[in-house]
DSSP file (Angstrom, degrees, kcal/mol; ACC not computed):
  #  RESIDUE AA STRUCTURE BP1 BP2  ACC     N-H-->O    O-->H-N    N-H-->O    O-->H-N    TCO  KAPPA ALPHA  PHI   PSI    X-CA   Y-CA   Z-CA
    1    1 A M              0   0    0      0, 0.0     2,-0.4     0, 0.0     0, 0.0   0.000 360.0 360.0 360.0 142.7  104.9   78.5   82.8
    2    2 A N        -     0   0    0     14,-0.1     2,-0.4    15,-0.1    14,-0.2  -0.885 360.0-149.3-105.0 137.1  104.5   81.8   84.2
    3    3 A D  E     -A   15   0A   0     12,-2.0    12,-3.0    -2,-0.4     2,-0.4  -0.864   7.1-163.2-111.3 139.0  105.2   84.9   82.1
    4    4 A H  E     +A   14   0A   0     -2,-0.4     2,-0.3    10,-0.2    10,-0.2  -0.921  13.4 168.9-113.6 142.0  106.5   88.3   83.2
    5    5 A Y  E     -A   13   0A   0      8,-2.3     8,-3.3    -2,-0.4     2,-0.4  -0.990  30.1-122.4-150.1 154.5  106.3   91.4   81.1
    6    6 A C  E     +A   12   0A   0     -2,-0.3     6,-0.2     6,-0.2    -2,-0.0  -0.763  22.9 174.7 -95.0 133.2  106.9   95.1   81.8
    7    7 A V  E    S-     0   0A   0      4,-2.1    -1,-0.1     1,-0.4     5,-0.1   0.742  75.7  -1.0-102.4 -40.0  104.1   97.7   81.1
    8    8 A S  E >  S-A   11   0A   0      3,-1.1     3,-1.6     0, 0.0    -1,-0.4  -0.881  95.4 -78.4-143.2 173.6  105.9  100.7   82.5
    9    9 A P  T 3  S+     0   0    0      0, 0.0    -3,-0.0     0, 0.0     3,-0.0   0.796 128.5  17.8 -52.8 -33.8  109.2  101.3   84.2
   10   10 A N  T 3  S+     0   0    0     30,-0.1    32,-1.3    31,-0.1    31,-0.6   0.147 105.7  93.4-127.6  26.1  108.1  100.0   87.6
   11   11 A L  E <   -Ab   8  42A   0     -3,-1.6    -4,-2.1    30,-0.1    -3,-1.1  -0.967  50.6-173.6-116.5 122.7  105.0   98.0   86.7
   12   12 A Q  E     -Ab   6  43A   0     30,-2.5    32,-2.5    -2,-0.5     2,-0.5  -0.909  12.7-150.2-111.6 139.5  105.3   94.3   86.1
   13   13 A V  E     -Ab   5  44A   0     -8,-3.3    -8,-2.3    -2,-0.4     2,-0.6  -0.948   8.8-165.2-110.0 129.8  102.6   92.0   84.8
   14   14 A L  E     -Ab   4  45A   0     30,-3.2    32,-2.8    -2,-0.5     2,-0.7  -0.954   4.4-159.9-116.5 115.5  102.8   88.4   85.9
   15   15 A S  E     -Ab   3  46A   0    -12,-3.0   -12,-2.0    -2,-0.6     2,-0.3  -0.848  17.0-160.7 -95.6 110.1  100.6   86.0   84.0
   16   16 A L        -     0   0    0     30,-2.1    33,-0.8    -2,-0.7    34,-0.2  -0.667  23.5-174.2 -95.3 144.1  100.2   82.9   86.1
   17   17 A T  S    S-     0   0    0      1,-0.4    34,-0.3    -2,-0.3     2,-0.3   0.665  77.4  -5.4-103.7 -27.6   99.1   79.5   84.9
   18   18 A S        -     0   0    0     32,-0.1    -1,-0.4    33,-0.1    32,-0.1  -0.956  42.5-174.3-164.0 147.7   98.9   77.9   88.3
   19   19 A I        +     0   0    0     33,-0.4    35,-0.2    -2,-0.3    41,-0.2  -0.121  62.3 102.9-132.2  35.9   99.6   78.8   91.9
   20   20 A L        +     0   0    0     36,-0.1     2,-0.6    37,-0.1    36,-0.1   0.664  59.7  82.2 -91.2 -17.1   98.9   75.4   93.5
   21   21 A D     >  -     0   0    0      1,-0.2     4,-2.3    35,-0.1     5,-0.2  -0.819  60.3-160.8 -98.8 115.9  102.5   74.3   93.9
   22   22 A E  H  > S+     0   0    0     -2,-0.6     4,-2.3     1,-0.2     5,-0.2   0.873  91.1  53.9 -64.3 -38.5  104.2   75.6   97.1
   23   23 A W  H  > S+     0   0    0      1,-0.2     4,-2.1     2,-0.2    -1,-0.2   0.942 111.3  44.4 -63.7 -47.5  107.7   74.9   95.7
   24   24 A E  H  > S+     0   0    0      1,-0.2     4,-2.4     2,-0.2    -1,-0.2   0.902 112.0  53.6 -61.7 -39.9  107.1   76.8   92.5
   25   25 A N  H  X S+     0   0    0     -4,-2.3     4,-2.6     2,-0.2    -1,-0.2   0.882 106.4  52.0 -64.7 -38.1  105.5   79.6   94.5
   26   26 A R  H  X S+     0   0    0     -4,-2.3     4,-2.3     2,-0.2    -1,-0.2   0.935 111.6  47.0 -63.1 -46.1  108.6   79.9   96.8
   27   27 A N  H  X S+     0   0    0     -4,-2.1     4,-2.0     1,-0.2    -2,-0.2   0.895 112.7  49.4 -62.3 -40.2  110.9   80.2   93.8
   28   28 A L  H  X S+     0   0    0     -4,-2.4     4,-2.7     2,-0.2    -2,-0.2   0.902 109.8  51.2 -67.4 -40.8  108.6   82.8   92.2
   29   29 A L  H  X S+     0   0    0     -4,-2.6     4,-2.6     2,-0.2    -2,-0.2   0.894 108.0  52.6 -61.8 -40.7  108.5   84.8   95.4
   30   30 A R  H  X S+     0   0    0     -4,-2.3     4,-1.7     2,-0.2    -1,-0.2   0.925 111.8  46.0 -59.6 -44.5  112.2   84.8   95.5
   31   31 A D  H  X S+     0   0    0     -4,-2.0     4,-1.7     1,-0.2    -2,-0.2   0.907 113.6  47.9 -64.6 -41.2  112.4   86.1   91.9
   32   32 A L  H  X S+     0   0    0     -4,-2.7     4,-2.6     1,-0.2    -1,-0.2   0.859 106.2  58.1 -71.6 -32.0  109.8   88.7   92.6
   33   33 A Q  H  X S+     0   0    0     -4,-2.6     4,-2.9     2,-0.2    -1,-0.2   0.898 104.4  52.5 -58.9 -42.4  111.6   89.8   95.8
   34   34 A Q  H  X S+     0   0    0     -4,-1.7     4,-1.3     2,-0.2    -1,-0.2   0.902 108.9  49.5 -60.2 -41.3  114.7   90.5   93.7
   35   35 A R  H  <>S+     0   0    0     -4,-1.7     5,-2.2     2,-0.2     3,-0.4   0.926 110.9  49.3 -65.3 -42.8  112.6   92.7   91.4
   36   36 A I  H ><5S+     0   0    0     -4,-2.6     3,-1.9     1,-0.2    -2,-0.2   0.920 109.3  52.5 -59.0 -44.5  111.2   94.5   94.5
   37   37 A N  H 3<5S+     0   0    0     -4,-2.9    -1,-0.2     1,-0.3    -2,-0.2   0.783 105.8  55.6 -62.7 -26.9  114.7   95.0   95.8
   38   38 A N  T 3<5S-     0   0    0     -4,-1.3    -1,-0.3    -3,-0.4    -2,-0.2   0.324 130.1 -92.8 -90.5   6.2  115.6   96.5   92.4
   39   39 A G  T < 5S+     0   0    0     -3,-1.9     2,-0.8     1,-0.3    -3,-0.2   0.387  84.2 128.8 104.8  -8.1  112.8   99.1   92.7
   40   40 A I      < +     0   0    0     -5,-2.2    -1,-0.3    -6,-0.2    -2,-0.1  -0.747  18.3 154.3 -84.6 117.4  109.9   97.5   90.9
   41   41 A N        +     0   0    0     -2,-0.8    33,-1.4   -31,-0.6     2,-0.5   0.239  43.3  83.5-131.3  13.9  107.0   97.8   93.4
   42   42 A Q  E     +bc  11  74A   0    -32,-1.3   -30,-2.5    31,-0.2     2,-0.4  -0.981  54.4 176.6-119.5 124.3  103.9   97.7   91.2
   43   43 A F  E     -bc  12  75A   0     31,-2.7    33,-3.0    -2,-0.5     2,-0.5  -0.986  22.3-162.8-133.1 138.8  102.5   94.4   90.1
   44   44 A V  E     -bc  13  76A   0    -32,-2.5   -30,-3.2    -2,-0.4     2,-0.7  -0.985  15.2-155.6-111.6 122.9   99.5   93.1   88.1
   45   45 A I  E     -bc  14  77A   0     31,-3.3    33,-2.4    -2,-0.5     2,-0.8  -0.886   6.3-153.3-100.5 111.9   98.8   89.5   88.6
   46   46 A D  E     +bc  15  78A   0    -32,-2.8   -30,-2.1    -2,-0.7     3,-0.3  -0.784  15.9 178.7 -88.0 112.9   96.9   88.1   85.6
   47   47 A L    >   +     0   0    0     31,-2.7     3,-1.3    -2,-0.8    34,-0.4   0.122  41.5 118.9 -99.8  17.7   94.8   85.2   86.8
   48   48 A A  T 3  S+     0   0    0      1,-0.3    -1,-0.2    30,-0.1   -31,-0.1   0.812  82.4  41.0 -56.7 -34.3   93.1   84.3   83.5
   49   49 A E  T 3  S+     0   0    0    -33,-0.8     2,-1.1    -3,-0.3    -1,-0.3   0.509  93.4  94.7 -93.2  -6.2   94.7   80.9   83.3
   50   50 A V    <   +     0   0    0     -3,-1.3    31,-0.5    29,-0.2    34,-0.2  -0.731  41.6 162.2 -87.7  99.7   94.1   80.2   87.1
   51   51 A K        +     0   0    0     -2,-1.1     2,-0.3   -34,-0.3    -1,-0.2   0.774  64.8  28.0 -90.6 -28.4   90.9   78.3   87.2
   52   52 A I        -     0   0    0     31,-0.1   -33,-0.4    32,-0.1     2,-0.3  -0.945  64.7-171.5-132.2 156.0   91.2   76.9   90.7
   53   53 A I        -     0   0    0     -2,-0.3     2,-0.2   -35,-0.1   -33,-0.1  -0.991   0.6-172.2-147.2 149.9   93.1   78.0   93.8
   54   54 A N     >  -     0   0    0     -2,-0.3     4,-2.2   -35,-0.2     5,-0.1  -0.480  51.1 -76.5-126.2-168.1   93.9   76.5   97.2
   55   55 A S  H  > S+     0   0    0      1,-0.2     4,-2.4     2,-0.2     5,-0.1   0.777 129.4  57.4 -72.6 -22.1   95.4   77.7  100.5
   56   56 A V  H  > S+     0   0    0      2,-0.2     4,-2.2     1,-0.2    -1,-0.2   0.935 109.3  44.5 -67.5 -46.2   98.8   77.5   98.9
   57   57 A G  H  > S+     0   0    0      2,-0.2     4,-2.1     1,-0.2    -2,-0.2   0.891 113.2  50.5 -63.5 -42.9   97.7   79.9   96.1
   58   58 A I  H  X S+     0   0    0     -4,-2.2     4,-2.5     2,-0.2     5,-0.2   0.930 110.7  50.2 -60.6 -46.0   96.0   82.2   98.7
   59   59 A N  H  X S+     0   0    0     -4,-2.4     4,-2.6     1,-0.2    -2,-0.2   0.875 108.1  53.6 -61.0 -36.6   99.2   82.2  100.8
   60   60 A F  H  X S+     0   0    0     -4,-2.2     4,-2.5   -41,-0.2     5,-0.2   0.942 110.7  45.9 -61.5 -47.7  101.3   83.1   97.7
   61   61 A L  H  X S+     0   0    0     -4,-2.1     4,-2.5     1,-0.2    -2,-0.2   0.894 114.4  47.0 -61.3 -43.6   99.0   86.1   96.9
   62   62 A L  H  X S+     0   0    0     -4,-2.5     4,-2.4     2,-0.2    -1,-0.2   0.873 112.1  51.0 -72.1 -35.4   99.0   87.3  100.5
   63   63 A S  H  X S+     0   0    0     -4,-2.6     4,-2.2    -5,-0.2    -2,-0.2   0.938 112.7  45.6 -65.9 -44.3  102.9   86.9  100.7
   64   64 A L  H  X S+     0   0    0     -4,-2.5     4,-2.8     2,-0.2     5,-0.2   0.926 111.6  52.4 -63.9 -43.6  103.4   88.9   97.6
   65   65 A L  H  X S+     0   0    0     -4,-2.5     4,-2.7    -5,-0.2     5,-0.2   0.941 110.2  49.0 -55.1 -48.2  100.9   91.5   98.7
   66   66 A S  H  X S+     0   0    0     -4,-2.4     4,-2.1     1,-0.2    -1,-0.2   0.924 111.4  48.0 -60.0 -45.9  102.8   91.9  102.0
   67   67 A R  H  X S+     0   0    0     -4,-2.2     4,-1.2     2,-0.2    -1,-0.2   0.896 113.2  48.5 -62.4 -42.6  106.2   92.2  100.3
   68   68 A V  H  <>S+     0   0    0     -4,-2.8     5,-2.7     1,-0.2    -2,-0.2   0.903 111.3  49.8 -66.0 -39.5  104.8   94.8   97.8
   69   69 A Q  H ><5S+     0   0    0     -4,-2.7     3,-1.9     1,-0.2    -1,-0.2   0.877 105.4  56.0 -65.7 -38.1  103.2   96.8  100.6
   70   70 A K  H 3<5S+     0   0    0     -4,-2.1    -1,-0.2     1,-0.3    -2,-0.2   0.845 107.5  50.8 -64.8 -30.0  106.4   96.8  102.6
   71   71 A A  T 3<5S-     0   0    0     -4,-1.2    -1,-0.3    -3,-0.2    -2,-0.2   0.304 121.2-112.9 -86.0   9.8  108.1   98.4   99.5
   72   72 A K  T < 5S+     0   0    0     -3,-1.9    -3,-0.2     1,-0.2     2,-0.2   0.888  77.6 123.9  59.4  41.5  105.3  101.0   99.4
   73   73 A G      < -     0   0    0     -5,-2.7     2,-0.3    -8,-0.2   -31,-0.2  -0.462  55.9-111.9-117.0-167.2  103.9   99.5   96.1
   74   74 A Q  E     -c   42   0A   0    -33,-1.4   -31,-2.7    -2,-0.2     2,-0.4  -0.951  12.0-157.1-133.6 147.8  100.7   98.2   94.8
   75   75 A L  E     -c   43   0A   0     -2,-0.3    23,-0.9   -33,-0.2     2,-0.3  -0.993  12.5-171.8-127.4 126.3   99.4   94.8   93.7
   76   76 A F  E     -cd  44  98A   0    -33,-3.0   -31,-3.3    -2,-0.4     2,-0.4  -0.888  11.1-149.4-114.2 147.4   96.5   94.4   91.4
   77   77 A L  E     +cd  45  99A   0     21,-2.7    23,-3.2    -2,-0.3     2,-0.3  -0.917  20.6 179.0-108.6 141.2   94.6   91.2   90.4
   78   78 A M  E     +cd  46 100A   0    -33,-2.4   -31,-2.7    -2,-0.4    23,-0.2  -0.960  55.5  23.8-140.1 161.9   93.0   91.0   87.0
   79   79 A N  S    S-     0   0    0     21,-0.6     2,-0.4    -2,-0.3   -29,-0.2   0.895  73.5-177.1  53.0  48.3   91.0   88.3   85.0
   80   80 A V        -     0   0    0     -3,-0.1    -1,-0.2     1,-0.1   -32,-0.1  -0.637  21.5-128.6 -79.6 123.2   89.9   86.6   88.2
   81   81 A S     >  -     0   0    0    -31,-0.5     4,-2.8    -2,-0.4     5,-0.2  -0.218  23.1-107.9 -67.0 163.2   87.8   83.5   87.4
   82   82 A D  H  > S+     0   0    0      2,-0.2     4,-2.7     1,-0.2     5,-0.2   0.926 120.0  51.4 -56.6 -46.9   84.3   83.0   89.0
   83   83 A Y  H  > S+     0   0    0      2,-0.2     4,-2.0     1,-0.2    -1,-0.2   0.921 111.8  44.6 -58.8 -47.4   85.7   80.3   91.2
   84   84 A V  H  > S+     0   0    0    -34,-0.2     4,-2.7     1,-0.2     5,-0.2   0.920 112.5  53.6 -65.2 -42.6   88.7   82.3   92.5
   85   85 A Q  H  X S+     0   0    0     -4,-2.8     4,-2.5     1,-0.2    -2,-0.2   0.916 108.8  48.7 -60.7 -42.0   86.4   85.3   93.0
   86   86 A R  H  X S+     0   0    0     -4,-2.7     4,-2.8     2,-0.2    -1,-0.2   0.874 110.3  51.4 -62.8 -36.9   84.0   83.3   95.1
   87   87 A L  H  X S+     0   0    0     -4,-2.0     4,-2.3     2,-0.2     6,-0.2   0.925 110.6  47.6 -65.8 -44.9   86.9   81.9   97.1
   88   88 A L  H  <>S+     0   0    0     -4,-2.7     5,-2.5     2,-0.2     6,-1.0   0.906 112.9  50.2 -62.3 -40.2   88.1   85.5   97.7
   89   89 A D  H ><5S+     0   0    0     -4,-2.5     3,-1.5    -5,-0.2    -2,-0.2   0.952 111.4  47.4 -61.1 -49.6   84.6   86.5   98.7
   90   90 A V  H 3<5S+     0   0    0     -4,-2.8    -2,-0.2     1,-0.3    -1,-0.2   0.890 114.9  45.6 -63.0 -37.4   84.1   83.6  101.2
   91   91 A T  T 3<5S-     0   0    0     -4,-2.3    -1,-0.3    -5,-0.2    -2,-0.2   0.348 111.1-122.7 -88.0   8.2   87.5   84.3  102.8
   92   92 A K  T < 5S+     0   0    0     -3,-1.5     3,-0.3    -4,-0.1    -3,-0.2   0.768  76.6 124.3  57.5  29.4   86.8   88.0  102.9
   93   93 A L    >>< +     0   0    0     -5,-2.5     4,-1.6    -6,-0.2     3,-1.0   0.486  43.7  89.9 -94.9  -3.3   89.9   88.8  100.9
   94   94 A T  T 34 S+     0   0    0     -6,-1.0    -1,-0.2     1,-0.3     5,-0.1   0.874  87.8  50.7 -58.5 -36.7   88.1   90.7   98.2
   95   95 A S  T 34 S+     0   0    0     -3,-0.3    -1,-0.3    -7,-0.2    -2,-0.1   0.649 106.5  56.6 -74.0 -15.0   88.6   93.9  100.3
   96   96 A V  T <4 S+     0   0    0     -3,-1.0     2,-0.3    -4,-0.1    -2,-0.2   0.820 101.7  59.0 -83.7 -37.0   92.3   93.2  100.6
   97   97 A F  S  < S-     0   0    0     -4,-1.6     2,-0.5    -3,-0.1   -21,-0.1  -0.743  76.5-132.2-100.3 142.8   93.1   92.9   96.8
   98   98 A E  E     -d   76   0A   0    -23,-0.9   -21,-2.7    -2,-0.3     2,-0.4  -0.839  25.2-150.1 -88.2 126.7   92.6   95.6   94.2
   99   99 A M  E     -d   77   0A   0     -2,-0.5     2,-0.3   -23,-0.2   -21,-0.2  -0.837  16.1-178.5-100.4 140.0   90.9   94.2   91.2
  100  100 A M  E     -d   78   0A   0    -23,-3.2   -21,-0.6    -2,-0.4     3,-0.1  -0.936  29.1-142.4-131.3 153.3   91.4   95.5   87.7
  101  101 A T  S    S+     0   0    0     -2,-0.3     2,-0.3     1,-0.2   -23,-0.1   0.705  84.2   2.0 -86.8 -21.0   90.0   94.6   84.3
  102  102 A S     >  -     0   0    0    -25,-0.1     4,-1.5     1,-0.1    -1,-0.2  -0.976  68.2-109.5-155.6 165.9   93.2   95.1   82.5
  103  103 A A  H  > S+     0   0    0     -2,-0.3     4,-2.1     1,-0.2     5,-0.1   0.851 118.8  58.7 -65.9 -35.2   96.9   96.1   82.8
  104  104 A D  H  > S+     0   0    0      1,-0.2     4,-2.4     2,-0.2    -1,-0.2   0.895 103.1  51.6 -59.9 -42.9   96.0   99.3   81.0
  105  105 A D  H  > S+     0   0    0      2,-0.2     4,-2.6     1,-0.2    -1,-0.2   0.894 108.5  51.8 -60.9 -41.1   93.5  100.1   83.8
  106  106 A A  H  X S+     0   0    0     -4,-1.5     4,-2.6     2,-0.2    -2,-0.2   0.905 109.4  49.7 -61.1 -43.9   96.3   99.5   86.4
  107  107 A V  H  X S+     0   0    0     -4,-2.1     4,-2.5     2,-0.2    -2,-0.2   0.918 111.2  48.7 -62.5 -44.4   98.6  101.9   84.6
  108  108 A L  H  X S+     0   0    0     -4,-2.4     4,-2.7     2,-0.2    -2,-0.2   0.922 110.6  51.7 -61.9 -44.0   95.9  104.6   84.5
  109  109 A E  H  X S+     0   0    0     -4,-2.6     4,-2.3     1,-0.2    -2,-0.2   0.936 111.5  46.4 -56.9 -50.2   95.2  104.0   88.2
  110  110 A L  H  X S+     0   0    0     -4,-2.6     4,-2.1     2,-0.2    -1,-0.2   0.882 112.0  51.0 -63.4 -39.3   98.9  104.5   89.1
  111  111 A E  H  X S+     0   0    0     -4,-2.5     4,-1.4     2,-0.2    -2,-0.2   0.918 110.4  49.2 -60.3 -44.9   99.2  107.5   86.9
  112  112 A E  H  X S+     0   0    0     -4,-2.7     4,-0.7     1,-0.2     3,-0.2   0.900 112.0  47.9 -61.0 -42.1   96.2  109.1   88.5
  113  113 A E  H >< S+     0   0    0     -4,-2.3     3,-0.8     1,-0.2     4,-0.4   0.864 106.9  57.0 -67.2 -36.2   97.6  108.4   92.0
  114  114 A A  H >< S+     0   0    0     -4,-2.1     3,-0.9     1,-0.2    -1,-0.2   0.826 100.2  59.9 -67.3 -27.9  101.0  109.8   91.0
  115  115 A M  H 3< S+     0   0    0     -4,-1.4    -1,-0.2     1,-0.2    -2,-0.2   0.774 106.7  46.4 -65.6 -28.5   99.3  113.1   90.0
  116  116 A F  T <<        0   0    0     -3,-0.8    -1,-0.2    -4,-0.7    -2,-0.2   0.404 360.0 360.0 -99.0   2.7   98.0  113.5   93.6
  117  117 A V    <         0   0    0     -3,-0.9    -1,-0.2    -4,-0.4    -2,-0.1   0.471 360.0 360.0 -89.6 360.0  101.3  112.7   95.3
């Protein structure tokens, strides 16, 4: 089961347990798109429980990133396992995703950026 919780008015944290199932990912993307349509455009994806990832999971992350960027938002990954980190390195996606150590760090990053806008 995937959990959602709100850290600030437009920052959602999504704790994933698995992103290997394409059907589940489509449903999750549909739910997240509704949130984006409602003005939530900042997301932290907590991957602490995700120990393995495949092309379906990579596609999910890239699809979500694209949707968030279209809404002029940001997507952060946190608690990335060594295996997932290596896969992101090999596929050259490390430079595409912003990595954070905690949701609090993501909030601080967003607050700092808001000060300069």
